[in-house]
Short mmCIF file of the C-alpha atoms (twelve columns), coordinates in Angstrom:
data_MODEL
# 
_entry.id   MODEL 
# 
loop_
_atom_site.group_PDB 
_atom_site.id 
_atom_site.type_symbol 
_atom_site.label_atom_id 
_atom_site.label_alt_id 
_atom_site.label_comp_id 
_atom_site.label_asym_id 
_atom_site.label_seq_id 
_atom_site.Cartn_x 
_atom_site.Cartn_y 
_atom_site.Cartn_z 
_atom_site.pdbx_PDB_model_num 
ATOM 1  C CA . MET A 1  23.028 214.148 322.854 1 
ATOM 2  C CA . THR A 2  21.124 217.326 322.033 1 
ATOM 3  C CA . ASP A 3  19.647 215.732 318.919 1 
ATOM 4  C CA . LYS A 4  18.499 212.727 320.940 1 
ATOM 5  C CA . LYS A 5  16.692 214.955 323.411 1 
ATOM 6  C CA . LYS A 6  15.112 216.981 320.603 1 
ATOM 7  C CA . ASP A 7  13.751 213.892 318.828 1 
ATOM 8  C CA . PHE A 8  13.014 212.008 322.047 1 
ATOM 9  C CA . ASN A 9  9.542  210.515 322.361 1 
ATOM 10 C CA . LEU A 10 8.574  209.381 325.847 1 
ATOM 11 C CA . GLU A 11 5.982  206.857 324.668 1 
ATOM 12 C CA . GLU A 12 8.488  205.230 322.322 1 
ATOM 13 C CA . ALA A 13 11.047 205.117 325.117 1 
ATOM 14 C CA . PHE A 14 8.590  203.323 327.405 1 
ATOM 15 C CA . SER A 15 7.901  200.827 324.632 1 
ATOM 16 C CA . MET A 16 11.642 200.280 324.196 1 
ATOM 17 C CA . LEU A 17 12.003 199.780 327.946 1 
ATOM 18 C CA . ASP A 18 9.259  197.132 327.847 1 
ATOM 19 C CA . LYS A 19 11.139 195.303 325.096 1 
ATOM 20 C CA . THR A 20 14.368 195.539 327.075 1 
ATOM 21 C CA . VAL A 21 12.675 193.993 330.110 1 
ATOM 22 C CA . GLU A 22 11.272 191.192 327.941 1 
ATOM 23 C CA . LYS A 23 14.773 190.443 326.614 1 
ATOM 24 C CA . LEU A 24 16.223 190.428 330.123 1 
ATOM 25 C CA . GLU A 25 13.530 188.011 331.313 1 
ATOM 26 C CA . LYS A 26 14.443 185.400 328.718 1 
ATOM 27 C CA . GLU A 27 16.217 182.393 330.154 1 
ATOM 28 C CA . ASP A 28 18.553 181.938 327.193 1 
ATOM 29 C CA . ILE A 29 20.111 185.430 327.304 1 
ATOM 30 C CA . SER A 30 23.865 185.446 327.822 1 
ATOM 31 C CA . LEU A 31 25.551 187.423 330.554 1 
ATOM 32 C CA . GLU A 32 27.126 189.770 328.004 1 
ATOM 33 C CA . GLU A 33 23.779 190.370 326.291 1 
ATOM 34 C CA . SER A 34 22.069 191.003 329.613 1 
ATOM 35 C CA . PHE A 35 24.692 193.604 330.576 1 
ATOM 36 C CA . ALA A 36 24.285 195.330 327.189 1 
ATOM 37 C CA . GLU A 37 20.480 195.371 327.516 1 
ATOM 38 C CA . TYR A 38 20.728 196.600 331.096 1 
ATOM 39 C CA . GLN A 39 22.999 199.446 329.994 1 
ATOM 40 C CA . LYS A 40 20.561 200.424 327.225 1 
ATOM 41 C CA . GLY A 41 17.739 200.391 329.762 1 
ATOM 42 C CA . VAL A 42 19.609 202.634 332.186 1 
ATOM 43 C CA . GLU A 43 20.328 205.145 329.408 1 
ATOM 44 C CA . LEU A 44 16.656 205.120 328.387 1 
ATOM 45 C CA . LEU A 45 15.594 205.683 331.987 1 
ATOM 46 C CA . LYS A 46 17.903 208.693 332.215 1 
ATOM 47 C CA . LEU A 47 16.382 210.156 329.056 1 
ATOM 48 C CA . CYS A 48 12.873 209.485 330.400 1 
ATOM 49 C CA . ASN A 49 13.668 211.177 333.710 1 
ATOM 50 C CA . ASP A 50 15.087 214.205 331.894 1 
ATOM 51 C CA . ALA A 51 11.998 214.430 329.678 1 
ATOM 52 C CA . ILE A 52 9.640  214.145 332.646 1 
ATOM 53 C CA . ASP A 53 11.594 216.834 334.506 1 
ATOM 54 C CA . ARG A 54 11.313 219.167 331.503 1 
ATOM 55 C CA . VAL A 55 7.561  218.575 331.285 1 
ATOM 56 C CA . GLU A 56 7.096  219.184 335.006 1 
ATOM 57 C CA . LYS A 57 8.896  222.514 334.692 1 
ATOM 58 C CA . LYS A 58 6.627  223.512 331.802 1 
ATOM 59 C CA . VAL A 59 3.522  222.694 333.807 1 
ATOM 60 C CA . LEU A 60 3.956  225.792 335.927 1 
ATOM 61 C CA . MET A 61 1.180  228.280 335.369 1 
ATOM 62 C CA . LEU A 62 0.830  231.956 336.176 1 
ATOM 63 C CA . ASN A 63 -2.145 232.709 338.344 1 
ATOM 64 C CA . GLU A 64 -4.146 235.937 338.157 1 
ATOM 65 C CA . LYS A 65 -1.657 237.746 340.428 1 
ATOM 66 C CA . GLY A 66 1.279  236.760 338.223 1 
ATOM 67 C CA . GLU A 67 2.601  234.191 340.678 1 
ATOM 68 C CA . LEU A 68 3.855  230.804 339.614 1 
ATOM 69 C CA . ASN A 69 1.843  227.833 340.836 1 
ATOM 70 C CA . GLU A 70 2.358  224.167 340.195 1 
ATOM 71 C CA . PHE A 71 -0.365 222.716 337.994 1 
# 
């Protein structure tokens, strides 16, 4: 999983999530296919949440007094 996180691109993940939603919205998708797509979507969401959390932690800045402030 470390390699996935290293090569992870948030914009690409959002695009993949859009495609997953489109597949799930199709009327001719089977139950098995919908479960598989749903599972892929959940995994992508977890990766997205992890990436966003990492970015939020990096967006802390030191002010002039050396204190950490949220950006």
